[in-house]
MARKOL-274012 format. One record per residue: x, y, z of N, C-alpha, C in turn; residue in one letter. Coordinates in steps of 0.1 Angstrom, whole numbers, plus 2048, in hexadecimal, padded with zeros to 3 digits. Atoms other than C-alpha are relative to their C-alpha. Layout:
N
XYZXYZXYZA
...
REM end
This chain:
454
8047F580180180080080980B801M
7FB7F480281B8188088088027F4N
7FA80080D82E80E7EA7F68097F4K
80B7FE80B80F8147D57FF813801Q
7FE7F27FE80E8387E780A8077FEQ
7F07FB80283383E7E27FE8047F2N
7FD80081182F8377B97F580E7FBK
8087F980581184C7B9803810804F
7FC7F77FC81F8697CB80D8057F8G
7F77FD80883F8677B77F88057F2S
8077FD80E8298677987F98107FDW
8077F17FD8178897A280E8097FDL
7F57F57FF83C8977A88067FF7F3K
7F880180B84C88C7877FB7FF7F3T
80B80081083088776A7FE80C7FCS
8057F480782A8A37567F1800800I
81080280380789474F7FA80680ET
8067FE7F280089677680180E800A
8027F07FB80C8BC7777F68057F8R
8097F88097F78C37577F17FD806M
80E8007FB7D78B576A80180780AL
8017FC7F47E18C37897FD80F7FEM
8007F28057E58E77797F08037FAV
80E7FF8057C38E27637F47FE80DG
8088017F87B18D87847FF80F80AL
7FD7F27F67BF8F97987F98097F5L
8057F480B7B290E7797F07FD800I
80E8008027908FE77B7F980680EI
8037FA7F178E9067A280280C801I
7FF7F080279A92979D7F58077F6L
80B7F980777B92F7857F680380BL
80E7FB7F87659317A480380B805I
8027F27FE77494E7B37FF80B7F7P
8027F380C7749637917F07FF7FDL
80F7FD80474F95978D7FD80980ES
8027F97F874D9687B18038117FDY
7FC7F180775F9887A17F78067FAI
80C7F880874898B7877F2803806K
80B7F97F872A98C7A080180E805S
7FD7F57FA73B9A67B17FE80B7F7L
7FE7F380B7409BC7917F28027FDI
80F7FF80571A9B77877FA80680FN
8077FB7F17109BE7AF8048107FFE
7FC7F37FF7269DF7B07FA8087F3R
8037FA80771B9E978F7EF803800A
8117FD7FF6F39E579780080780CK
8007F67F76FC9F87B780180E7FDR
7FE7F1807709A167A27F58037FCQ
80C7FE8066ECA1378F7F2806809E
80B7FE7F76D4A127AD80180F803S
7FD7F47FC6E5A317BB7FD80C7F7V
8047F580C6E4A4679B7F0802800V
80F7FF7FE6BDA3D7987F980980AN
8077F97F46B7A497B980380F803E
7F97ED8036CBA6C7B37F78057F5I
80B7FC80A6B3A6E7957F4802801N
80D8007FD694A657A47FE80C80AA
8047F87F8697A7F7BD8008117F9K
7FE7F48066A3A9C7A77F68047F5W
80880180C68FA927898047F47F6G
7F980D807691A747718018087F3N
7FE7FA80F696A7774A7F58077F9E
80B7F6808680A8F7347FF7FB7F0V
80580380A66DA807197F1806800L
8097F8800658A967097F47FC7F4L
80580380863AA8E6F47F280A7FDY
80D7F67FF622AA96E980680F7F9G
80E8007F9612ABF6E77F97FB7F3P
8088068085F4AAF6D87F0804800I
80E7FB7FD5D2ABB6CF7F87F47FDL
80780B7FC5B7AA46DC7F28067FEK
8107FB802592AA96CD7F97F2800I
80780D800576A916D67F78027F7P
80680180A55FA886BD7F57F3800Y
80B80B7FD53CA6F6BA8037F67F2K
80380880553AA516AA7F37F6802T
80F8087FE51AA3A6A38027F37FCY
80380C806513A166A37F17FA800T
80D8067FC4F3A0269D8007F4807E
8048117F94E69E56B27F18007FEK
80F8068034CA9D06A97FA7FC80CL
8068047F54B19CB6C37F27F87FCI
80D8078024949B06C37F97FF80DT
80A8007F54769B56D57FA7F2802N
8068107FA46C9926E77F38017FCN
8118048034459996E77FE8007F1A
80780180C4409A56C48097FB7F3T
7F88078084619966B48058097F5K
7FA7F680D4679B669F80E804803K
7F17FB80148E9C069A7FD80F7FCV
7FA7F17FE4979E56A080D8047FFS
7F57F87FD4B49F969D80480880AK
7FF7F57F54C2A0C6B98138077FBE
7F27FA8034E1A266B280780280DT
7F67FC7F54FCA286CC80C80B7FDI
7F67F4802510A466D18107FC806E
7F18047F9536A436DA8078097FFH
7F77F280354DA5E6E18117FC7FFL
7F2803804570A5C6D380980B800N
7F87F67FF58EA726D380B8017F5Y
7F780180A5A4A7B6B580B80B805A
7F57FA7FD5C9A896BA8098057F3Y
7FD7FA80A5D8AA06A380F807807F
7F47FF7FD600AA66A380180F7FAF
7FD7F580460BAC769F8088017F3P
7F77FE809618AD867C80C801801N
7F67FD801633AE76838057FD812D
7FD8047F2647ADB6A780E808803L
7F47FA7FB665AF46B58027FE810N
7FC8037EF677AEA6D680A804800I
7F07FA7FD696AFD6E28027FF80EK
7FE8047F06A6AF4703810802801S
7F28017FD6C4AFD7138047F880EE
80080A7F56D0AE272B80E800804I
7F38008026EFAE673E8017F680EN
8028097F56F3AC975680C80080DP
7F68017F3704AC57788017F3806E
7F880C7F9717AA878B7F780080DV
8038037EE704A987AA8077F4803K
7F880D7FD71AA807C07F77FA80EK
8048057F470FA697DB80C7F1802R
7F780980172DA567E68097FF7F7G
7FB80480B741A477CB7FB8027F3I
80C80280B724A4C7B37FE80C7FBY
8047F380671BA6979E7F98007F2K
80B80180C701A7178580080E7FBT
8027F78026F8A8D76F7F1806801S
80E7F98016D6AA677580280E7FAV
8027F58056CBAC27657F480A802Y
80E7F78026B1AE17628038057F6K
7FE7F980F6A6AEB7427F58097FDS
80C7F680568DB067357FC7FA7EFN
80180580E67CAF77167F380E7FAL
80B7F780666AB106FE7FD7F97F1Q
80880980B651AFF6E67F980A7F9I
8097F580663FB126CC7FF7F67F1N
80580580E62FB076A97F18037FCG
80F7FD80460DB0369B7F97F77FEN
8098098035F0AED6977F78067F1F
8087FD80D5DEAEA6757F07FB803S
8108007FD5B8AEA6747FC7F1800K
80380D8005AFAC667E7F87FC7F5P
80580480D5A3AB36627F97F4800N
80780B7F9588A9766B7FD7F67F3F
80280680D583A8E6458067F27FFK
7FA80E802599A706477F77F6808L
8088067F8581A646617F17FE7FEN
80A7FD804563A6C6517F580280AE
8097FE7F1555A7C6707F98127FAT
8077F380453AA9A66A80480980AQ
7FC7F47FA53FABC6767FA80280DD
80A7FD7F4522ABB68E8037F780AS
7FD8097F8530A9B69D80F802806D
7F17FF7FA550AAA6A87FF80B80BI
8037F97F6551ABA6CD80B80A800L
7F97F5802564ADA6C480380680DW
7FE7F87F655DAEA6E58087F480CE
7F68097F556FACB6FA80E7FE7FBK
7F3802805590ACB6E780A804809A
7F67FC7F65ADACB6FD80D7FE7F8T
7F48038075D3ACA6F68097F780EV
7FC80B7F95E8AAE70980D8017FBI
7F280480260DAA970F8017F3808I
7FC80A7F661DA8A71D80F7FF800K
7F17FE7FC63EA8A72E8047F380BT
7FE8087F7651A7174380480680FS
7FB7F97F7659A8A75D7FA80B807N
80A7F97FE63CA9A76E80780980EL
7F97F97F4652AA07918098097FDK
7F47F580466EAB37817FB80F7FBG
8037F4806658ACE7717FE80C80CI
7FE7F57F565DAEF7857F880D800N
80A7F4803642B077777F47FD7FDN
81080280761BB0976F8027FF7EFQ
7FE80080D61CAFC74A7F48057FBV
80A7FA807607B0F7338028007F2E
7FE7FC80F601B1070E7F680A7FBI
8057F28075F9B306FC7FA7FC7F0Q
80680180F5E1B2D6DC7FA8097FAI
8057F48035DAB4A6C97FC80A80AN
8017F67F85DFB626E77F97FB80EN
80B8087F45C8B4A6FF80C7F6808N
7F88077F75DCB3971D7F57F7805D
80580F7FB5D1B1472780A7FB807Y
7F68077F55E0B067468017F17FFK
7FD80C7FF5ECAE17477FF7FD80EF
8008077F15DFAC97628047F07FCV
7FC80C8035EBAA67677F37F5800P
80B80D8035D3A8875C8037F4803K
7F880F7FF5D9A667697FA7F87F5Y
80380780B5DAA4E74F8067F1804E
7FC80E7FE5DFA277598047FD7F0E
7F780380D5F9A2273B80F7FC802Q
7F38017FF61CA1673B8057FE7F0L
7FA80280E62FA1B71A80D800802T
7EE804801652A1071180580B7FAK
7F67FA80666DA267088097F67F5N
7F780980A686A1A6ED80D7FB807Y
7F58037F96A0A137077FA7FC80FN
8038027F168DA0C7297F08037FFN
80B7FF7FE66CA097367FD80E809S
8017F17FC65CA2D73B7F3805801L
80E7FC7FC63CA3974B7FD80E7F9S
8017F280462EA5773A7F1804806L
80B7F87F8617A7174B7FD80A7F7H
80A7F580B5FAA877397FD80C808K
8077F27FC5F5AAC73F7F88037F6L
80D7F98095D6ABB72E7FC80A805E
8077F37FF5C6ADC72B7F27FD804T
80B7FE7FE5A7AE87347FA8007EFS
80480080F58FAEB71380180C7FAY
7FC7F7808599B006F67F88057FAI
80C7F9808585B1B6E78007FE7F4K
80480280E574B146C78088077F8K
7F87F580F584B336B580E7FD801D
7F58048025A4B276BE8017F27F9D
80080C8085A0B086AB7F97FE7F5L
80A80380D585B0E68E80480A7F5Q
7FF7F680858CB3168180D8047F8H
7F37FC8045AFB2F6798087F57F9K
7FE8108005C1B1566380E7FE806Q
7F78057F85E0B166777FE80780DH
8048007F05DDB186A0811802805K
7F27FF7FA601B276AC7FF7FA810T
7FD8037F060BB1B6D280D804802F
7F58017F9626B226E97FC7F9810N
8018037F3630B1170780E7FF806I
7F37FD7F864BB167228007F680BN
8008097F5655AF973980D7FE806I
7F18027FA670AF87528007F3807T
80080E7FB67BAD675D80D7FB806V
7F58097FB693AC37728027F37FBS
80080F8046A0AA276380B7FC803G
7F58058016BBA8B75F8017F57F5S
80080A80A6CBA707498018067F3K
8017FD80D6C1A7D72A7F280A7FBQ
80B7F98046A6A947187FC7FD7F2F
80480680E693A876F87F08037FET
80A7FA806675A926E57FB7F47F7I
80380A80D65DA7E6CB7F980A7F8I
8007F780D65CA916A97F28007FDP
80E802805635A926A67FD80E7F8I
8047F580A636AB66938017FC7F0G
7FF7FF811633AB666C80E8047FDK
7F67FF802653AC466E80380480EE
7FE7FF7F1665AC26928108057FFT
7F77F67FC682ADA69C8047FE80CN
7FE8017F1695AD16BA813806800L
7F57FD7FE6B2AE56C68057FF80BN
7FC8007F56C8ADE6E5810806803V
7F17F97FE6E4AF36F380580080BL
7FA8057F26F9AE670E810803803S
7F17FF7FF71BAEB71E8087EF803N
7F980C7FC71FAC27258067FA7F4W
7F380380C73FAB57117FD7F37FBK
7FF811801735A8D7157F17FD7FAT
80C805807714A907047FF7F47F4A
80380980A703A766EF7F67FE7FBN
80B7FF8066EBA7A6D77F97F07FCF
8078118026D1A5B6D57F48037F6I
80F8008076B0A526C58027FB7F4G
80480480D6A3A4E6A480A8097F6E
7FE7F580B6B0A6F69680E806808F
7F57F97FC6D3A8169880080E7FDL
7FF7F28046DCAA56988068027F3P
7FD7FD8116DDAB4671810809803L
7F17F58026FBACF67B80D7FA803N
7F18077FD71FAC4679806805809S
7F87FA7F772AADE6917F980080DN
8048007F4718AD26AD8077FE80EK
7F58007F8733ACA6C380B80D802I
7FA7F77FE743AE86D280B80180BT
7F88007F6760AF16E97FA7FF80DE
8087FA7F7746AFC7027F57F4804N
80A8097FF730AE06FF7F87FB7F4G
80380480E718ADA6E17F38057FFF
80D7F78086FBAED6CD7FB7F67F4D
8068098086E7ACF6BE7F58027F8A
80F7FC8066C9AD76A37FF7F17F7K
80880C8066B4ABA6977F58097F8W
80C7FE80A69AABC6797FB7F37FBK
80980C803680AA26747F48037FBV
80B7FD809666AA36587FB7F2803L
80A80C7FB646A8C65E8057F57F4H
7FE80A80A654A7A63E80E7F8806I
7F38087F9673A6D6557FD7F8809N
8028067F465FA5C66D7F27F77FCR
80A807808643A3F6647F380180DP
80A7FD7FA625A4F6777FB80D7FDF
8077F580260BA6566F7FC80B808S
8047F17FA5FEA8A67A7F27FD80AQ
80B8007F95DDA7E6877FA7F3805E
80580F7FC5CEA6169D7F47FE805Y
80A8007FE5AEA586A07F87F380AF
80280A7F659EA446C180E7FD809K
7F58047F65C0A3B6CF80D8087FBL
7F47FA8005E2A506D58097F4801L
7F380A802600A3A6C880B800809P
7F67FC7FA61EA356DE80B7FF7F5N
7F67FA80663BA436CB80E800805L
7F67FE7F8656A406E580C7FD7F8N
7F780580866AA2C6CD8058097F6E
7FF7F6808671A4A6B680480B807Y
7FA7F47FD67FA636CF80A7FF7FEA
7F28027FF69DA6F6CE806810809F
7FC7F27F76B4A8C6E180E7FC804G
7F08017F86D3A8B6F97FE7F880AV
7FA80A7F36E1A7471280C809807N
7F57F87F76F2A8972F8057F580BF
7FC8067F26FCA6B74480D7FE801M
7F38027FE71FA677508057F67FCI
7FA811805732A4B73F8077FA809P
7FC80A7F573AA337588017F27F8V
7FF80D80974AA157478087F7807D
7F68067FA762A097627FB7F3803E
80580C7FD74A9ED76D8017F77F2Y
80180280C7469E474880F7F97FDQ
7F280580676C9E27428067F680AK
7FB80B7F37719CD7637FA7F57FCS
8088098037589B77578067F87F6E
7F880580B76A9B273580C7F9804R
7F28057FD78B9AF7447FF7F080AS
80280D7F977D99175D7FC7F57F6A
80180A8047739817438087F87F5K
7F48068037959797388067FA80BY
7FA8027F379E96F75A8037F0801G
7FC80D80579D94874C80B7FF7FAF
7F78028067B494F73480D805807L
7F67FD7F97CD96474A8047F5808V
7FA80D7F67CF9487638057F57F9I
7FA80C8097D392E74980C8037FAA
7F37FF8047EF93E73880B80480AL
7F67FF7F480094A75A8057EF804T
7FD80E7F97FE9257668077F77F3F
7FA80980880A9197438108047FFL
7F17FB80182B9327458057F580EV
7FB8077F38309217698047EF7FAF
80080F80282B8FD75A80B7FE7F6F
7F67FF80B84290273C80B805809L
7F27FD7F885F9107577FF7F5807I
7FE80E7F78588F276E8067F47F6Q
7FD80880685B8DD75380E7FF7F7S
7F17FE80687B8EB74180C800809I
7F97FD7F888C8F375F8017F180CS
80280B7F48828D37757FE80580EK
8037F97F387A8EA7917F37FC805I
80C8057F785E8DE7AA7F980B804S
8097F67FD8408F27AD7F37F7808I
80B80A7F78278E67C87F28067FBH
80F7FA8028018E97BF7FA80C807P
8027F57F67FC9007DD80780C7FAF
7FB7F380781491A7CB7FB8037F3Q
80C7F880B7FF9187AB7F5808805Y
80D7FA7FA7E091F7C080480D806L
8017EF7FB7F093F7D08028077F5M
7FE7F980A7FB94A7AF7F18027F8I
80F7FC8087D89437A17F680E808G
8077F67F87C89587C080480E7FDL
7FB7F38007E09747BD7FA8057EEA
8087FB80D7D49757967F2806802L
80D7FA7FD7B09787A07FD809808T
7FD7F57F97B99927BA80180D7F7M
7FE7F38097BF9AA79C7F08027FEF
80E7F98047999AB7947FA80980CY
8087FA7F378E9B47B880980F800T
7F67F38027AD9D07B77FA8077F6L
8037FA80A7A39D97957ED808803L
80D7F780077B9E379F80180880BI
7FE7F67F87859F17BF80680B7FCS
7F97F380579CA097B17F680A7F6I
8087F980B789A117937F280A803S
80A7FC7F676CA1B7AC804811802E
7FC7F37FD781A3B7B680A8037F4H
7F67FA80C798A3F7947FA7FB7F3S
80680680D795A3A7748077F47FCN
80080D800798A1A7628117FB7FDF
7F38048057BAA1C75380B80080BL
7F58027F27CCA247767FB7F6808K
80480E7F97B9A087868067F57F9A
7FD80F8067C49EF76F80F801800Y
7F38018007E99FC76F8057FE810L
7FF8017F37E99FC7968007F1803I
8038107FD7D89D77978097F67FCA
7F78058077EE9CC77D80D7FE805S
7F57FF7F880C9D878C8057F780BF
8008067F18059CA7AF8027F17FDS
80380F8037FC9A67A180C7FC7FBV
7F680180581A9A678A80C7FE80EI
7F37FD7F78349B07A77FE7F480CT
8008097FA8249987BE8037F37FBL
7FC80E80482697A7A980F7FF7FAI
7F57FE80484898579B8077FA80FT
7F98007F38559867C07FC7F5806I
80280C7F98459677CC8057F27F4Y
7FC80980684F9537AC810801802S
7F38017FA87395B7B78067FA809K
7FF8077F087294C7D87FC7F07F9S
80480E80486592D7C48077FA7F5I
7F780480B87E92A7A780D801801L
7F37FF7FB89B9357B780A8077F7K
7F87F980C8A79487987FB80C7FET
8047F58098A496A7897FB7FF7EFN
8058008108A09637637F27FB7FFK
80B8028018819517677F6808806F
80A7F57FC86C96C77E80180A7F6P
8007F88078789837677F98007F4I
80980480C86897074A7F3802803F
8107FF7FD84996D75E7FF80C800I
8067F27FF8489937657FF8067F4C
8037F980F84A99B73F7F47FA7FBI
80C80780783297F7367F6807807S
8117FA7FA81698E74E80080F7FCL
8067EF80481B9B17477FD8027EEA
80480180F8199A871F7F27FA801A
80B8048017FB9947287F580A805L
8097F57F97E99B073D7FE80C7F6Y
8017F480B7F29CA7227F67F87F5T
80880480B7E49B27087F0800805F
80D8027FB7C39AD71D7FC80E7FFI
8067F08027C19D57207FE8067F2Y
8047FE80B7C39DA6FD7F37FC7F9V
80B8078047A99C06F67F2808806I
80A7F87FA7939D270E7FC80E7FBI
8027F58047969F46FF7FA7FE7EFQ
80280180E7919E86DA7EE7FC801L
80B80380376D9E26CE7FE7F67F0E
80380580C76D9DC6AA8087F67F9N
7F780B80478C9C96A78077F980DY
7FD8087F378C9B86CA8057F27FBA
80280A8027879966BA80E7FE7F6L
7F580180A7A299A69F80C802806L
7F38027FC7BD9A56B58037F780CV
80080C7F97B498A6D08067F57F7G
7FD80B8097B69726B580D7FE7FFS
7F47FE8047D697E6AA80A7FD80BI
7FB8027F57E397F6CE8017F2806G
80180F7F97DA95C6D98067F77F6L
7F880B80D7E994D6B480D803806F
7F27FC7FC80C9606C18027F880BT
8008097F38089526E58037F17FDI
80080D8038019306D680E7FB7F9L
7F280680781F92F6C080E804809A
7F57FD7F583693F6DB7FF7F0807I
8028077F982B9236F08057EF7F9V
7FB80980C8309076D580E7FE800M
7F37FD7FF8529156D18087F9808Y
7F98027F485D9136F28017F4805I
80280C7F984F8F16FB8037F57F5S
7FA80B80885D8DF6DB8097F6804R
7F28077F987D8CF6ED7FB7F980DK
8018067F386B8C570D7FB7F17FAI
80081180086989F7127F37FE807D
80C8047F884389871B7FF7F3806W
80180F7FB84987372280880280FN
REM end
């Protein structure tokens, strides 16, 4: 029995196959802390998102503007057959229904100056803003011919104007619309409906005026309007281009803005030294919806466009991408030690492999923690330098020479540089990664060509 144990122990120490199996097993074991590190990155990213959303909710959420829209009630009729049980005679009963027609503006011009400021809570920060929206344009005379509605069935005296917005809480003034020199105040109207924005679930709230005077609707071909809204918001400002011609002008001192949505600014000189001055022009021919709707007002949020003011925070995303290469870093580092062990015949204990692997996984916790207080490049340099120094010093105590630790130091520096380059690349990440791995494979094949695997 003792002889068999001695033979097995001797086989573990001297057999290259045994060492390969041992290294492979350790790599699989180290995938466990790597998975916990990925969970930690996701948890910190969600925490950051939660804090930012909480700040934004208290200040005022993103602004999405849908309006103004002219809303006019009208009557429709259906006939119902009624059978008299006693006489068996069939008669017709006319049933009256009240519906609503919605008319979009002919011209819609929106101008806004938005100068965001940074709000912080702990290590997290977000951008918030106050803006004064100047909205003007005109409505064409409502045309019910498409719906074949008689003029006598149109309730002109009960017409209103509505605006839908995602941010009632952030409005800082009494909102009024001026139509042909008459002012009409908006009041909130509860509407049990959730609509979806193009990038997240967003609830739109409705503001509606009192009844519009008939003279402001019927006697002029074009009804001009003016609206001023002062609003506190965050994240982004977007509008839906419901005008037959929609013009949007946003002026801001924010230098990291991102233009989003279905349409981009037309002016080539939109980016300035002091921020941006972006101008959009959208014609009704550019969007796939009409100028009037009967019975139902559609959800058009997917056609919104505007500006995103969110502070670009990609440290967690880069850390997550870096952690995806954790298996590769551990495997290649173990391969370097395995080749050194095979060439030099120096014995490396499995516990020493394990310590090296744990040092490699510590790189990611250092990277996450430092990047929360600094930029990603500085965090990457500090974390990689710390891990490379630790492993180099430890390998010197294991290998008892200077040339192998220097080789390990250079190899790890090249590997971490290679991973960083891949993380920064987007379009060429796969190409550069494939070429790099091919080069590493060629080097390993060249170095290991004279090793006696028997």
